[in-house]
N, C-alpha and C positions, 0 to 999 in steps of 0.2 A: 696543490693536491697531487699526490703521486698515485697513478693508477696501479703501480706495482708495489705499493706499500705492503709490508708483510706483518702479520700478527706475531707478536713476541712469543717465542716458544715457552718461556717461563709463565706467561699469562695463560697459555693453553694448559700447561701442566697444573696450574692452580685450579683451573676449571675442572680438570680431571680429578682433583682431590675433593671436589664438591664445594669449593669455597664460594662459587658465584652462580651455580646452576640451579639446584633445587630438585633435580631428578633423584629418584630413589634407587640406590644400588641394591639390587635384589637377585641378580642373575649369576648362577654358577656355570661351570664349564658345560654341563649337560644341557642347561637351558640356552647356551649359546650355540652348541652344535645343532640342536634341533631346529632353530630358525633357518640355518643354512640348508639342512636337509628339507625343511618345509618349503623353502623357496625353490630349491633345485629339483626335487622330485614332485613334479606336477605335470604341466602340459607336455614337457619334453618326453618323459618316459611313458606316459599313457597315450600320447597322440603322435609325436614326431617320429618315434622309433619305426613305425610301420611305413609311412611315406618315404622316409630317407632310405630304408632298405629297398623299397619297391622301385624308386626312381633314380637313386644315385649309387648306392654301394653294394646292394645285395647282401649276402652273408658277411661280407667284409665290413659291415657296419660296426662289427666288434673293433676293427682297426680304427674306424672313425672315432669311436668313443675313446680309445687309447690316445689318439692324436689330440683330440679336443681336451682331454683331461690334462695332458702334458702342457698344452698351450695355456690352459687356464691356470695351471700351477705357477707359471711365471708371474702373472698378476697377483695370484693368491699369496705368494711369498712376499711380494712388495706390500700388499695390504697388511699382512701379519706384522711386518716391522713397524709400520706406521700406527697400527691399532694398539700395539703394546707400548709404543713410545708416547703417543698422544691419544689416550683412551677417552675421547669425548664423543658426544653425538655429532653427526654431520659427515662422517665417512670421508670420501675423497675431497669434499668441499673444505673441511677443516685442514686436511693434510696439505692441500695446495695453497691455502691461505698463509701457511708458515714457510713455504718454500718458493712459490712462484709469484705470489702477490695477490692483491685484492681483486683485480679485474679478472684474473684467471679463475680465482676461487668463485667469484660471482657466476661466471659462465658455467663452471662445473656444477654448482648448486642448482642453477636454473635448468641445466640439462638433466640433472637427476630428478627434478620435479616432473619433467616431461616423461622420463623413463618410468618412474614408479606409477604415475597416473595412468599412462597407457598400458603399462604392464598389468596393473591390478584390474583395469577395465577389460583387457583381453582375456585374462583368466576368468573373470566373472561371466563373460559370454560363454566360455567353455563349460563352466560350472552350471550355468543355466541349462545347457543342453543335456548334461548328465542328470541333473535333478529332474527335468521334465521326463526323460526316458525312464528313470527310476519310478517316478510317480505313476506313469502309465503302466509299468510292470505291476504296480500295486492296484491297478484299476481306477486310479484317480486321474481324471482328465481336466486340466485347466483350460480356460478359453484360449484357443490357439492364437488369437490376435494379441495376446499378452505374453507370448513365450519366445519372441525373437525381435531383432532390430526392425524398425519401420521399413516396410517395403519387401520384407522377406516373405516368399510364397510358402505356405504350409499346406501339405497335401494329406488327405485322409486315405490311408491304405492299410488293409488288414486290421481295421479297428483302431489304428494308431495315427496320430497326427505327426508327420515327419517333415523336416525341412526339405524342400525340393532338391537342393544341392547334394543331399546325402543319399538320394535314390539313384540306383543304377540298374539298367535293364528292366525298368518298369514303365509301362505305357500310362502316363498320367493325364492324357487328354480328357478322358471321361470321368476322372476321379474328382470328388469334392475338394475344393481348395479355397483358402482365404489368404489375405495379405495381413501380416502382423503390423500392429501400430506401436507397440512398446514392449520392451523386454522386462516385465515386472519381476521375474525371478532374479535376473542379474541385479536389478536395482535393490531388491530386498537383501540379496547376498552381501552387497557392499555395506548396506545400512546395518546389518547384523554384525559384521566384522568391525565396523567403526564403533559400534556400541561397546564391544569387548575392549577395544583399544582405549576408549575413554575411561572405562572402569579401572584399569590398572595394568602396568607392565607385567607384574608377576602373574596376574590372572590371565593376561594374553599369552604369556610364555607357557603357563601350565596347560592352557587349552591347546596351544600349538604342539606342545610335547605329546599330549594325548593323541592328537590327530596323527602326528608323525609315527607314533608307535603303531597305530592302526594301519596306515598305508604301507609302512615298511613290512609289517606282518603279512599284509596281502601280497606284496611282491615276493616275499620269501615263500609263501604258500604256492604262488604261481611257479616259482623256480622249482620247488619240491615236486609239484604235480607234473611239471614238464620233464624233470629228470626221471621220475618214476615211470611215466608213460614211455619215454625213449629207452629206458633200460629193459623194458619187458618186450623183447623181440621186435623192437621198432627201430633199431639202429640203422638198418639198411635204408629205409626211406629218409632217415635223418641225414645219412651220408650223401644220398642223392640230392637232397635239398641244399646241401653245402657244396655241391659240385656244379660249376667251378666256384671256389670260395670268393674269388674276385672276378665277377663276370666281365667278359671282354667289352671294351669301350664301343659305343654305338656310333662313333664318328663325331661327337660333339663333346666339348669339355664339360665334365660333371656328370655325364651319362655313363656310369660304370667305369671299369678300369681304375687305375690309380687316381686319375683326376676325379672320378666319382667318389672315391674314398676321401679325398681332400675336400671336395664340395660337401660331402656328408658331414665331415668334421666341422666345417664352417657353419652349417645349419645347426648342428647339435651343440656347438659352442654356446649358442644363446640359451640352451637349457641349463647351463652351468652358472649363469650370472647371479644366482641367488646368494652366493657367499658375500657379495658386496653388502647385502642387507645386514649381515652379522655385525659388520663394523659400525653400522649406524646405532647399535645398541651399546656401544662401548662405555658410555657414561653411566649406564645402569648395570654394569658388570661388577660383581663383588671384588674380584681380584683381576683387573683387566690386563695387567702386565703378564700374568701367567695364562689367563683363560682365553684372551682374544686369539692368539695364534692357534690354540687348541680348537676353538670354535670354527675358525676360518678353514684351516687345513684339514681338520677332522671331518667336517661336513663334505669337503671336496673329495677326500679319499673314499669315504663310505659311499657316496653317490656314484663315483666313477666305477667302483666294483659292482654295484647293483646294476648300473646301466649296461656294463659289459655282459653280465650274466643274463639279464633279460633279453638283450639283443641277440646273444648267441642261441639261447633256447628258443626264442620266437622264430628265428630263421631255420632252426632245425625241425620245428614242428610243422611249418608250412613253407611251401615255395615262396620265395621273397616277392614274386610278382603279384601274389594274392594279398599283400599286406598294405596296399594303398587304401586304407579305410580309416575312419576317425577313431575306431576303438580296437586297435590291433591286439592289445593284450587280451581283451575279452574274446576275440576270434581265436587267439591261441589257446585259451582255456577250453573253448568249445571243442577244439580238436582232441583234447584229452578225454572227452566224453564225460567229464564231471559236470553233472546237471547244475549244481549250485555255483559253479565257477564264475559264470557271467555276472550273476548277482553280486558275488563277492568283489569282483573287479570294479563294478560300478560304485560300490561302497568305498573301495580304496581310492578310486578316482575322485569321488566327491570330497573325501577327506583330504586328498592330496591337493586339490585345487583350492579348498577352503584355507588350508594353512599357507598356501602361496599368496592368496589375497591378503591374509593377515600380515605376513612378513613384508610385503610390498607397501601396504598402507602404513605399517609401523615405520619402515625406512623413510617414507616421504614425510610423515609428520615430524620425525626427528631432524631431518634436514631443514625443514621449514623452521622448526624451533630454534636450531642453532643459528641460522641466518638472521632470524629476528633478534636473537640474543646479541648478535654482533652489530645490530643497528641497520642491517642491509634490507630487512623486510619490516613490515609494520609491527608495532608493539603487541597487538593482540595475538599475533602468531606465536609469541614467546610466553604467553601466560600459562602458568602451571596451576592445575586444580589443587586447592588446599587440602582436600581429603584424599584424592586418588593419586596425587603427585604425577600427573600426566599432562602433556600439552593439549588440553581438551579442545580449545577453540580451533587450533590448526587441524586437529583430527576431524572435527565436525565439518569444517568448511571444505577440507579436502575430500572427506567422505561424500558429501553432497555432490561435489563436482564430478568425482569419479563415478558415482552411481548414475548420474545423468549420461556420462559418456558410455557406460556399459549398457544402458537401457536404450540408447538411440543410435549407436554406430555398429556396423557389422564387424566381425572379427578380422576380415581382410583389411579393413581400414586401420585397425588398431595395431596389427601384428608387428611390422618391422620397426615402428617408432619406439617399441619397447627396448630395442637393442642398441640403437645408435648412441643414446645418452650414456649407457653403461660403458660401451667401448671407448667413448670419449673420455670418461672418467678413468678407465683402466690406463689409457695412454698417459694421462697427467700424473696418476699415482706412481707409475713406474718411473717417469721422468723425475718426480719429486724425490724418490728414494735416492737416486743417483746424485741429484743436485745437493741434497742435504749431506750425503756422505762426503762430498767434496768440500762443502761450506763448513761443516762442523764434524770433522772426522773423529773427534774425541768424545762426542756426546754419548752418554750411557744409553745403550739400547738393550732392553730386556730380551728382545728377539732380533737377530740380525739376518737379513736376506743373504743367502750364500752367493758367491761368485758374482759380486758386483764389479764391473758394470754389465757383465754378460746377461744376467737374468733380467734386469730392467730393460736393456736394449731389446731382448727377445720379446718381452712383454709389450713394449711399444710397437715393434714391427708387426706382431701378430694382430694386435688390436687395430692398427691402421689398415692392414691388408683386408681385414674383415669389414671394416667400415667402408672401404672403397668398393667392396663387392655388393653393397646394398643398392637398391633401386634409386634412380634419380629423384623420384617423387619423395622418398624418405629424406633425402638430403635437402630438398626444397623446403619441406615442412620444418625440418630441424633448423635450417638457417633462418627461416622466418621467425621461429620461436626464439632463437638467440638474438635477433634484431629487436624483437619486442622486449626481451630481457634487458638489453642495453639501454632502451628508452627508460625502463623502470629504474635502472641503475643511475642514469643521468639525472632523472627528475626527482628521485627520492633517496636512493641508497647512498650516494656519494656525500649527501648533506648530513645524513644521520649515522654514517659509519663511525663506530667508536674509535677505530684505528685512525681514521682521518681527523677526527676531533682531537685526538691525542697529539697528532702532528701539528695541528693548528693551535694547540694549547688551550682548547675548549674543554671544559668538564663535561664528560659523558654522563647523562642522567640515566 
């Protein structure tokens, strides 16, 4: 048995033509761009923008967005080449299987399972907070013990139940408070999204497209309101808020100055990782050779422009040190004096986080499906529904597990684990493009990554540096997860792998 046995490229291309898969090709370029936008515009733009400006970069968060966008483009260009060349479900897992071998592909697939699970759960927790706030705006008060992770203290203040960690400058000693037992809203959110994914990819894509239109419209309205407010005799305060554009460093790396801009870029980079999910839907694209690069790079460019505009206007409306809040865009709208602005932003945030959950769960179920199809995971994970043409069993099982994570773990526990799996995948994809160019230079490539090997090398370096910047606990959990995965591989996958069976001359059933 060879741990580095590679999947035959022609076999992958036959799968891309639908000879062995069974998934329905129903997605055009617009339906592929919107999943990327749906995954990228979510927690990052509605939550991270404020804290990064307040704690790291100040108004120069605009430069952080530019740097992060350029850094992400290196990996995006490599993904675009692979997605057009090998347009099947599985993303980085499938790409590494044909370039670096089975054991590397297994680790990538296992890491992506971790990333998408914790990513969707993290977003569900944020979604729960926005939903609960919106319902209380409407006068609907759910039992506070069912609105947050177990152990979270919920305080009644000004007629609203708020999480203790979100209150500043409030004496809570004599206020009514309870401890939450279960985040029912987050659980139901994952259950709802899972149901949509089971019904069908076209229906899922159409729902996501509708949500993306809503939240992009909300952001454009915010940009319009901000520019209108600043253009009516408010340029002087805006100029003051932008001075100095790069606040002086406070004596520690990452606390303003150019190091703060770089630290901000590292944090914001994680808000861009959604384009990885676009490639997981390649096997359901109508014309993947043409449309996959459009979907990946198009979503990346659109979101980078929106991020830069929102970050610039937000720091012009308010002094950056006032933006360390969970809802910075809503605070920015309040500054314009538009009464319905906060309501609109919450609608946009709810839509944004919903589509992010949808894309993450879509990506995970497709990785599961592809690994099962290769014999590396159990057969039930690869079953396709006869009517809906979706991997329904993997979607349901994953949905239940993610729903329990979202309902029982706080967002601080879930956060960084979302990123490390993706950065690991980015590193391998960039390496794979370079290796395949050397190994098969004459292969027909519908889209070619420019400036090879410079672009793949930069993609690998950026991803590795950002991985090394993560906390030690994140690395410990990630390594434990990989060890568990290697046990699964040793006990099941290596015996049932179709590639290994072909090497042994055994017929794969």
